[in-house]
N, C-alpha and C positions, 0 to 999 in steps of 0.2 A: 377958513376954508379947510374942509377935511382933506386928508391925504388919501390918494388912491390905494386901494388895498392890493395886496399881492394877487389874490384870486381874480380881481377885475383886470389887473394888468396881464395876467396869464390868459384869460379868456379873450381879451383883445388881441394879444399876440397870436393866439390860435386861430381867431378869425381872420386876421390879415394873412397869415400863412396859408390858410385854407383857400381863400379868395386868389392868392397868388398861384397855388397849384392848380386850381380850376382854369384859370386863364392860360396857364402854360401848357396844360395837357388835360383836355376834357375827359379822357377815359379814367385818369387817376381822380378827378373831381367826382365822377359818377360813382366810382368804388368807394371813395371816401364818404360821400353822401349816404350811400347805402349802409355802410358800416355805422356811421353816426345814428342813423334812423333805427337800425336794429338794436344797438346798445342802449339808446334811450328807451326804446319800447320795453326791452327786458328789464331795465332799471325801474320803469314805472310798474310793471307787473309784478316784479319781486318785492317792491316797497310795500304793496298792500297785504 
């Protein structure tokens, strides 16, 4: 059995933390979701 990578563990932790924030305060969740979408879009556009 392969061990879990540090990157995978970090992504899982970030996902759990994000879900917790969204459940606690939807306004923070909306802002966080928008920020993630913008950063992802910029990363994709700059990669090409």
